[in-house]
C-alpha positions in Angstrom: 93.0 41.9 62.5 93.8 38.6 60.8 95.7 35.9 62.6 98.9 34.8 60.9 98.8 31.2 59.8 102.2 30.7 61.5 100.6 31.2 64.9 99.6 27.7 66.0 98.5 26.1 69.3 101.6 23.9 69.2 103.9 26.8 69.1 102.0 28.4 72.0 102.4 25.1 73.9 106.1 25.1 73.3 106.3 28.7 74.4 104.5 28.1 77.6 106.6 25.1 78.5 109.8 27.2 77.9 108.5 30.0 80.0 107.8 27.5 82.8 111.1 25.7 82.6 113.2 28.9 81.8 115.7 26.8 79.9 115.8 25.5 76.3 117.3 22.1 77.4 114.7 21.5 80.0 111.9 22.5 77.7 113.3 20.2 74.9 113.4 17.3 77.4 109.8 17.8 78.5 108.7 18.0 74.9 110.9 15.1 73.9 112.5 17.1 71.1 115.7 19.0 70.4 116.7 22.5 71.7 116.9 23.6 68.1 113.3 22.7 67.6 112.2 24.6 70.7 114.3 27.7 69.6 112.8 27.5 66.1 109.3 27.4 67.4 109.8 30.4 69.6 111.4 32.4 66.8 108.6 31.4 64.4 106.1 32.6 67.1 107.8 36.0 67.3 107.5 36.2 63.5 103.8 35.4 63.6 103.2 38.0 66.3 105.4 40.5 64.5 107.1 41.5 67.8 109.9 40.3 70.0 109.3 38.2 73.0 112.8 37.7 74.3 116.1 39.5 74.7 119.2 37.5 73.8 121.9 37.4 76.4 124.5 35.0 75.0 122.7 31.7 74.6 120.0 32.7 77.1 116.6 34.0 76.2 115.4 36.6 78.7 111.6 37.2 78.6 110.4 40.7 77.8 107.2 42.2 79.1 105.5 41.0 75.9 106.4 37.4 76.7 104.7 37.7 80.2 101.5 39.1 78.7 101.4 36.4 76.1 102.1 33.7 78.8 99.0 34.9 80.8 96.6 34.9 77.9 98.0 31.9 76.1 97.6 29.8 79.2 93.9 30.7 79.4 93.5 30.2 75.6 94.9 26.7 75.7 92.9 25.8 78.8 89.7 27.1 77.2 90.5 25.2 74.0 91.1 21.9 75.8 87.7 22.4 77.6 86.0 23.1 74.2 87.5 20.0 72.7 86.4 17.9 75.7 82.9 19.2 75.6 82.6 18.9 71.9 83.8 15.3 72.0 81.4 14.5 74.8 78.5 16.0 72.9 79.4 13.7 70.0 79.7 10.7 72.5 83.4 10.5 72.3 85.1 9.6 75.7 82.1 10.9 77.6 81.5 10.1 81.2 78.6 7.8 80.2 78.7 4.7 78.0 75.4 3.8 76.5 75.2 0.0 75.8 72.3 -1.7 73.9 71.7 -5.4 74.2 69.2 -8.2 73.6 67.2 -9.2 76.6 68.6 -12.7 76.5 72.2 -11.5 76.9 71.5 -10.0 80.4 71.5 -13.6 81.8 75.3 -13.8 81.7 77.1 -11.9 78.9 76.1 -8.3 79.7 77.0 -8.5 83.4 80.4 -10.0 82.6 81.2 -7.4 80.0 80.0 -4.5 82.2 82.1 -5.7 85.2 85.2 -5.9 82.9 84.6 -2.5 81.5 84.2 -1.0 85.0 87.6 -2.5 85.9 89.2 -0.9 82.9 87.4 2.5 83.3 86.2 2.7 87.0 84.8 6.2 86.7 82.6 5.4 83.6 78.9 5.4 84.1 77.1 2.7 82.0 73.5 2.9 80.8 72.0 -0.3 79.6 69.1 -0.2 77.0 67.4 -3.5 76.0 65.6 -4.1 72.8 65.4 -6.1 69.5 68.0 -6.3 66.8 66.3 -3.8 64.6 65.5 -1.3 67.4 69.0 -1.4 68.8 70.6 -0.9 65.3 68.3 2.1 64.7 69.4 3.7 68.0 73.0 3.0 67.2 72.7 4.7 63.9 71.1 7.7 65.5 73.9 8.1 68.0 71.6 7.1 70.9 73.9 4.2 71.8 77.7 3.7 71.7 77.6 0.0 71.1 75.1 -2.8 70.8 75.2 -6.6 71.5 73.0 -8.3 68.9 72.6 -11.4 66.8 74.7 -10.9 63.7 72.1 -11.7 61.0 70.8 -10.0 57.9 68.8 -7.5 59.9 71.9 -5.7 61.2 74.1 -5.7 58.1 75.1 -2.0 57.6 78.1 -0.5 55.7 78.5 2.2 58.4 79.0 -0.4 61.2 81.7 -2.8 62.2 81.6 -5.7 64.7 83.5 -7.9 67.0 82.2 -11.5 67.3 81.5 -12.9 70.8 80.1 -16.5 70.6 77.8 -18.8 68.7 74.6 -20.1 70.3 72.4 -23.0 69.2 68.6 -22.9 69.0 66.7 -25.4 71.1 63.1 -26.4 71.7 61.9 -25.0 75.1 59.4 -27.1 76.9 58.0 -27.2 80.5 59.6 -29.8 82.8 56.5 -31.9 82.8 56.3 -32.0 79.0 56.5 -35.5 77.4 59.5 -34.1 75.5 61.5 -33.0 78.5 63.4 -36.4 78.8 64.2 -36.6 75.0 67.8 -36.3 73.8 66.6 -34.5 70.7 63.4 -33.7 69.0 62.0 -33.9 65.5 59.8 -30.9 64.8 57.6 -32.9 62.5 55.9 -34.4 65.5 55.0 -30.9 66.8 52.8 -29.8 63.8 49.7 -29.7 66.0 51.5 -28.2 69.0 51.0 -24.6 70.2 54.0 -22.2 70.1 54.9 -18.8 71.5 57.2 -16.4 69.7 58.9 -13.1 70.1 57.5 -10.2 68.0 59.1 -9.2 64.6 62.4 -7.5 64.8 63.9 -9.9 67.3 66.6 -12.2 66.0 65.0 -15.3 67.7 61.7 -14.5 65.9 63.5 -14.6 62.5 65.4 -17.8 63.5 62.1 -19.5 64.5 60.6 -18.7 61.1 63.7 -20.2 59.4 63.7 -23.4 61.5 60.0 -24.0 60.7 60.6 -23.4 57.0 63.1 -26.2 57.2 60.5 -28.3 58.9 58.1 -27.6 56.1 55.1 -26.2 58.1 53.8 -23.1 59.8 53.5 -23.4 63.6 50.3 -22.7 65.5 51.3 -19.5 67.3 49.1 -18.8 70.3 50.8 -15.4 71.2 53.7 -13.1 70.5 55.6 -11.3 73.3 58.1 -8.4 73.5 60.8 -10.0 75.6 62.3 -13.4 76.1 61.7 -13.5 79.9 57.9 -13.2 79.4 58.2 -15.9 76.7 60.0 -18.2 79.2 57.3 -17.6 81.8 54.6 -18.6 79.3 56.5 -21.8 78.3 57.1 -22.7 82.0 53.3 -22.2 82.6 52.4 -24.6 79.8 50.9 -22.0 77.5 53.0 -23.3 74.6 56.4 -24.3 73.3 59.1 -22.0 71.9 62.4 -22.1 70.0 65.1 -20.3 72.1 68.9 -19.9 72.2 70.9 -21.9 74.7 72.1 -18.9 76.7 68.7 -18.7 78.5 69.1 -22.2 80.0 69.9 -20.8 83.4 66.5 -18.9 83.6 63.7 -21.0 85.0 66.1 -24.0 84.9 63.8 -25.9 87.3 60.7 -25.2 85.3 61.8 -25.6 81.6 64.0 -27.8 79.5 65.9 -26.9 76.3 65.8 -29.9 74.0 68.3 -30.1 71.0 66.7 -30.2 67.5 67.5 -32.9 65.0 70.5 -32.1 62.8 68.4 -31.0 59.8 66.8 -28.2 61.8 70.1 -27.1 63.3 70.3 -23.3 63.7 72.9 -21.0 65.3 73.0 -17.4 66.3 76.3 -15.5 66.0 76.4 -13.0 68.9 78.6 -9.9 68.5 79.2 -6.3 69.4 78.4 -3.7 66.8 79.6 -0.1 66.6 79.8 2.8 64.1 83.0 2.9 62.1 83.1 6.6 62.7 83.4 6.1 66.4 86.1 3.4 66.4 88.8 5.6 68.0 86.7 6.7 71.0 88.5 5.6 74.2 85.4 4.3 75.9 84.5 2.2 72.9 88.0 0.9 72.5 87.9 -0.2 76.2 84.6 -2.0 75.6 85.8 -3.8 72.5 89.0 -4.9 74.3 86.7 -6.4 76.9 84.6 -8.1 74.2 87.7 -9.7 72.7 88.8 -10.9 76.2 85.4 -12.4 76.8 85.7 -14.4 73.5 89.0 -15.7 74.6 87.7 -16.8 78.0 84.8 -18.6 76.5 86.5 -20.2 73.5 85.8 -23.9 73.1 
């Protein structure tokens, strides 16, 4: 038996509300429509079922046995359909009970905690998973639906036509030195005087690694790299221990603040990172994502200037 195309979930919903209210006017009020529209939907439903559901007594519609049978099964059908829709959306990551956020290690100092606290206020029942990594790694996970949003440096490595972004803030690149370094008291530093110095960098894929390469290209020499590490906190520990210098964003200033100094670079070496939140355009209507992006925009307003 084929289902008539006139039989729709919307008409079943109207029918159930009418059966519950027992009155065209009350049903129309609950649906925010006219009594004529309610009556038309019920009549169309009878045509689609090819059987009567009500007996007319003046202006009243009195339910027949067929209406009570339909009410019982339609209620279950709509309930099951809503469950199917919810589970389907959750499987696709839409409005799920968990929000999977990816971020750069350096953003856990201040930005990530502030955004998570704001998101929890907006959606208190939402569970948040935090995954840390490099620009390239986080974008890969976002594209493969392993993450709902990522907080990254908006450089060439994350340009993707399937994604959109919300800017958060700009961050300058500094020279990181131990507190006992001869440069720690300087107001700014010329990288030319560091051609024989030893440096530590992040591995490839990290935004700060790419920025370090660009800065030294401006300086006209390749730095002597003693080692590469996989997270910015290990790098900071190496710098504070005197293993070498590093070029780092200003947002890490609060980490090891009594053991390292961030010295501004001369103007010709000036480099900034644009930090932003990225997400898939196909997910832009997901309620959890919308709440997170609203918090990102609020964060930007709070920290403007």
